[in-house]
C-alpha positions, 0 to 999 in steps of 0.5 A, spaced: 010 857 496 012 859 489 018 859 486 021 865 482 022 861 476 016 859 472 019 852 469 022 850 476 015 852 480 012 847 475 016 841 477 018 843 484 013 845 490 015 848 496 010 847 502 010 850 509 011 845 515 017 841 510 024 841 510 027 840 503 034 838 502 038 841 496 045 836 496 050 836 492 058 836 491 062 842 494 061 847 488 056 844 484 051 850 485 048 849 492 049 856 495 048 859 488 041 856 488 039 858 495 041 865 494 037 866 487 031 863 491 032 868 497 033 874 492 027 872 487 021 871 492 017 876 494 015 873 502 019 873 508 025 870 508 031 868 513 037 866 510 043 862 515 049 864 512 053 859 516 058 857 511 061 863 506 057 869 508 062 874 504 060 870 498 053 870 499 052 877 501 056 879 495 052 875 490 046 878 494 049 885 493 051 882 486 043 881 484 040 887 488 045 892 484 045 889 477 053 888 477 057 881 477 059 878 483 067 880 482 064 888 481 059 887 488 065 885 492 070 890 490 064 895 492 063 892 498 071 893 500 069 901 499 066 904 505 063 910 501 059 904 497 055 901 503 050 905 504 048 906 497 048 897 497 044 897 504 039 901 501 039 897 494 039 891 498 032 893 502 029 895 496 030 889 493 028 884 499 025 889 504 023 882 508 030 877 507 034 877 514 040 875 514 045 870 520 052 871 518 055 865 522 054 858 525 048 858 529 044 852 534 037 849 533 035 853 539 038 860 536 034 859 530 027 857 534 029 865 537 030 868 530 023 865 528 020 868 534 023 874 534 021 875 525 014 872 528 013 878 532 017 883 527 012 881 520 006 878 524 008 871 521 013 866 521 017 867 515 015 862 510 021 861 507 028 859 512 034 857 508 040 853 512 046 854 507 050 849 509 047 844 514 053 842 516 055 848 519 049 847 524 051 848 532 049 841 535 052 841 542 056 834 543 056 833 536 060 834 529 057 834 522 062 827 521 057 823 526 051 820 524 048 822 531 049 830 528 044 828 522 040 824 527 039 830 532 039 836 527 034 834 522 028 832 526 029 839 530 029 843 524 023 839 522 020 840 528 021 848 527 018 847 520 012 844 523 011 849 530 012 855 525 008 853 519 015 854 515 019 850 508 026 850 511 031 849 505 037 846 507 043 845 503 048 840 505 055 837 501 053 830 498 056 825 503 056 818 504 053 820 511 046 822 508 046 816 503 045 811 508 039 816 511 
């Protein structure tokens, strides 16, 4: 899958049927990279804004409307601006679907199936922002079993539907040992 930035696209390749992990410390720019990727590509994308949906929406609004994030946040609080913002977001990214709450892997699979019916194929790109907010019944992100359960499940979805799943993850000692 092509990236929206030529220099990075020459170094990094996104491939369908793969899971790409973007790891880093809190505040290191994982979500910023994810939002810019989602807004910069021209192919269908499913964005799971599980961690900070208000921030993600403000960043996407800023990109679509050409204003800074602070102005976008202020505009989003004004009811009379919402329709105009929605139209600009739809114009900028008509096949970007945003899910704004933590979900299970099963719900992710249902979303991919629904989008496949809507656009005629699975979205080539799925962004999971942030993996630790994925709901894995019986597990929490602080347990190794969370990762050994969640990662193979999302890898299976990537393989089954021929999509690339980019997931952001806070850099933790649990990930280092995988």
